[in-house]
MIROSE-793803 format. One record per residue (C-alpha): residue in one letter; x, y, z. Coordinates in steps of 0.001 Angstrom, whole numbers, plus 500000, padded with zeros to 6 digits. Layout:
<type=A; X=X; Y=Y; Z=Z>
...
This chain:
<type=M; X=201081; Y=188826; Z=467225>
<type=A; X=199081; Y=189878; Z=470265>
<type=L; X=200429; Y=192130; Z=472966>
<type=G; X=199422; Y=194282; Z=475885>
<type=C; X=201267; Y=197427; Z=476884>
<type=A; X=200699; Y=199065; Z=480253>
<type=L; X=200982; Y=202830; Z=480517>
<type=C; X=202988; Y=202774; Z=483749>
<type=G; X=204681; Y=199444; Z=484475>
<type=G; X=208206; Y=200243; Z=485572>
<type=Y; X=207319; Y=203925; Z=485841>
<type=A; X=204984; Y=203099; Z=488729>
<type=Y; X=207828; Y=201302; Z=490503>
<type=R; X=210076; Y=204326; Z=489970>
<type=L; X=207394; Y=206625; Z=491401>
<type=L; X=207241; Y=204438; Z=494499>
<type=K; X=211038; Y=204568; Z=494800>
<type=D; X=210971; Y=208351; Z=494438>
<type=F; X=208312; Y=208544; Z=497156>
<type=F; X=210383; Y=206404; Z=499523>
<type=N; X=213372; Y=208639; Z=498855>
<type=T; X=211422; Y=211775; Z=499812>
<type=V; X=210658; Y=210322; Z=503250>
<type=S; X=213921; Y=208479; Z=503921>
<type=E; X=217192; Y=209871; Z=505178>
<type=K; X=219151; Y=207218; Z=503271>
<type=E; X=219041; Y=206392; Z=499560>
<type=I; X=216466; Y=203719; Z=498731>
<type=T; X=217490; Y=201614; Z=495726>
<type=Y; X=215588; Y=199178; Z=493554>
<type=E; X=217645; Y=196400; Z=495127>
<type=T; X=216413; Y=197458; Z=498575>
<type=M; X=212833; Y=197586; Z=497342>
<type=N; X=213152; Y=194135; Z=495775>
<type=K; X=214388; Y=192758; Z=499114>
<type=W; X=211429; Y=194405; Z=500830>
<type=A; X=209058; Y=192831; Z=498327>
<type=E; X=210603; Y=189392; Z=498813>
<type=S; X=210239; Y=189734; Z=502581>
<type=A; X=206489; Y=190380; Z=502174>
<type=L; X=205742; Y=187372; Z=499940>
<type=N; X=203731; Y=185624; Z=502677>
<type=A; X=202323; Y=188742; Z=504331>
<type=P; X=198834; Y=190237; Z=504037>
<type=L; X=198896; Y=192853; Z=501290>
<type=P; X=196916; Y=195905; Z=500347>
<type=T; X=195599; Y=196042; Z=496799>
<type=T; X=197480; Y=198506; Z=494627>
<type=L; X=196379; Y=199556; Z=491160>
<type=P; X=199347; Y=201574; Z=489829>
<type=L; X=197365; Y=203397; Z=487135>
<type=F; X=199119; Y=206763; Z=487497>
<type=R; X=198522; Y=207472; Z=483819>
<type=G; X=195225; Y=205624; Z=483503>
<type=T; X=194852; Y=202726; Z=481103>
<type=R; X=194826; Y=202549; Z=477323>
<type=S; X=191064; Y=202053; Z=477350>
<type=N; X=190421; Y=204637; Z=480077>
<type=P; X=193156; Y=207286; Z=480428>
<type=T; X=191209; Y=209109; Z=483158>
<type=L; X=191625; Y=206281; Z=485708>
<type=R; X=194148; Y=206901; Z=488471>
<type=A; X=196144; Y=204809; Z=490905>
<type=S; X=194686; Y=203529; Z=494140>
<type=I; X=195721; Y=201629; Z=497226>
<type=C; X=193005; Y=199932; Z=499240>
<type=A; X=192539; Y=197311; Z=501922>
<type=L; X=195215; Y=198921; Z=504082>
<type=S; X=195454; Y=197724; Z=507662>
<type=E; X=197878; Y=198038; Z=510555>
<type=N; X=199385; Y=194760; Z=509294>
<type=N; X=200188; Y=195884; Z=505747>
<type=F; X=200785; Y=199625; Z=505959>
<type=N; X=204546; Y=199336; Z=505530>
<type=A; X=207154; Y=199705; Z=502812>
<type=Q; X=207508; Y=195954; Z=502293>
<type=A; X=203819; Y=195286; Z=501650>
<type=L; X=203366; Y=198435; Z=499546>
<type=T; X=206330; Y=197493; Z=497393>
<type=L; X=205132; Y=193953; Z=496747>
<type=S; X=201566; Y=195167; Z=496223>
<type=T; X=202769; Y=197634; Z=493585>
<type=L; X=204590; Y=194856; Z=491721>
<type=K; X=201485; Y=192675; Z=491900>
<type=G; X=199446; Y=195595; Z=490546>
<type=I; X=201825; Y=195969; Z=487592>
<type=S; X=201438; Y=192260; Z=486834>
<type=L; X=197655; Y=192456; Z=487206>
<type=E; X=197405; Y=195228; Z=484614>
<type=L; X=199360; Y=193105; Z=482143>
<type=K; X=197268; Y=190037; Z=483018>
<type=D; X=194125; Y=192017; Z=482211>
<type=F; X=195442; Y=192457; Z=478633>
<type=Y; X=196088; Y=188728; Z=478421>
<type=D; X=192613; Y=187890; Z=479694>
<type=E; X=191041; Y=190227; Z=477105>
<type=L; X=193028; Y=188645; Z=474261>
<type=T; X=192633; Y=184984; Z=475279>
<type=P; X=189112; Y=184518; Z=473805>
<type=V; X=190489; Y=185675; Z=470437>
<type=T; X=193972; Y=184143; Z=470486>
<type=G; X=193408; Y=181110; Z=472694>
<type=K; X=195388; Y=180156; Z=475770>
<type=R; X=199110; Y=180655; Z=475251>
<type=T; X=201913; Y=178216; Z=475919>
<type=N; X=204670; Y=180832; Z=475642>
<type=L; X=204966; Y=184084; Z=477546>
<type=I; X=207375; Y=186791; Z=476436>
<type=G; X=207962; Y=189909; Z=478504>
<type=S; X=209868; Y=193045; Z=477646>
<type=G; X=210835; Y=196338; Z=479193>
<type=N; X=213264; Y=197266; Z=481916>
<type=A; X=210844; Y=196553; Z=484767>
<type=I; X=210620; Y=192915; Z=483685>
<type=R; X=214213; Y=192656; Z=482521>
<type=M; X=215735; Y=194038; Z=485727>
<type=N; X=213363; Y=192899; Z=488469>
<type=P; X=213449; Y=189226; Z=489454>
<type=V; X=210574; Y=189672; Z=491923>
<type=L; X=208299; Y=191063; Z=489202>
<type=R; X=209277; Y=188205; Z=486884>
<type=G; X=208349; Y=185690; Z=489580>
<type=I; X=204986; Y=187366; Z=490153>
<type=I; X=204220; Y=187349; Z=486429>
<type=E; X=205182; Y=183688; Z=486057>
<type=S; X=202953; Y=182829; Z=489014>
<type=D; X=200022; Y=184902; Z=487703>
<type=Y; X=200149; Y=183279; Z=484259>
<type=G; X=201347; Y=179815; Z=485225>
<type=L; X=203943; Y=180091; Z=482446>
<type=K; X=207702; Y=180493; Z=482276>
<type=L; X=208555; Y=184048; Z=481227>
<type=Q; X=210959; Y=184492; Z=478337>
<type=I; X=212882; Y=187735; Z=477941>
<type=P; X=214300; Y=188725; Z=474554>
<type=A; X=218051; Y=189241; Z=474328>
<type=H; X=217333; Y=192295; Z=472162>
<type=T; X=216989; Y=195250; Z=474542>
<type=E; X=215119; Y=197501; Z=472116>
<type=E; X=212233; Y=195062; Z=471836>
<type=A; X=209746; Y=197407; Z=470171>
<type=A; X=212173; Y=198542; Z=467465>
<type=F; X=213447; Y=195007; Z=466885>
<type=G; X=209904; Y=193632; Z=466712>
<type=A; X=208773; Y=196318; Z=464267>
<type=A; X=211774; Y=195627; Z=462030>
<type=L; X=211149; Y=191879; Z=462228>
<type=L; X=207461; Y=192250; Z=461316>
<type=A; X=208344; Y=194520; Z=458398>
<type=A; X=210933; Y=192028; Z=457154>
<type=E; X=208404; Y=189181; Z=457487>
<type=A; X=205869; Y=191157; Z=455459>
<type=L; X=208432; Y=191801; Z=452711>
<type=E; X=209717; Y=188227; Z=452635>
<type=N; X=206301; Y=186638; Z=453210>
<type=K; X=207794; Y=184095; Z=455618>
<type=S; X=208373; Y=183741; Z=459347>
<type=L; X=211617; Y=185109; Z=460686>
<type=K; X=211098; Y=183864; Z=464264>
<type=N; X=214472; Y=182155; Z=464159>
<type=F; X=216075; Y=185619; Z=464459>
<type=V; X=214644; Y=186090; Z=467946>
<type=R; X=216984; Y=185147; Z=470796>
<type=Y; X=216133; Y=184992; Z=474478>
<type=A; X=218310; Y=186032; Z=477383>
<type=R; X=216160; Y=183998; Z=479760>
């Protein structure tokens, strides 16, 4: 099994939502942000690296937003750019693992950011050129650890226990 785990992911999206709520007089929801992101799909975007907690290989890195212009300094572009940054961090893991594991034909994503955000799922599928599968089991890490332990004890694959919601 090969996997990549970002340090922020959905947390970065929540931080952006919290920021919008500090400057807005009305409550900004994830649904609103997702609509904003969808509306910016064909717009020029800044580049956002949502590394608020650094990376696993370099925990001292921090988030950045660059290539801002009068055409993309808005909530819609910042929202979509943040989602693209989340996907890019995950894609970097994939690119590091590919020389060892080979190109994949299946892509499985987990976590609430992927599970609950259709825009992020679309970005990830586009970035990888693969259909994203989401496990039906919501505690993916615990389920996966239990499955790997059971496989080690039984000395056989238990992949048939994994179900996908999507």
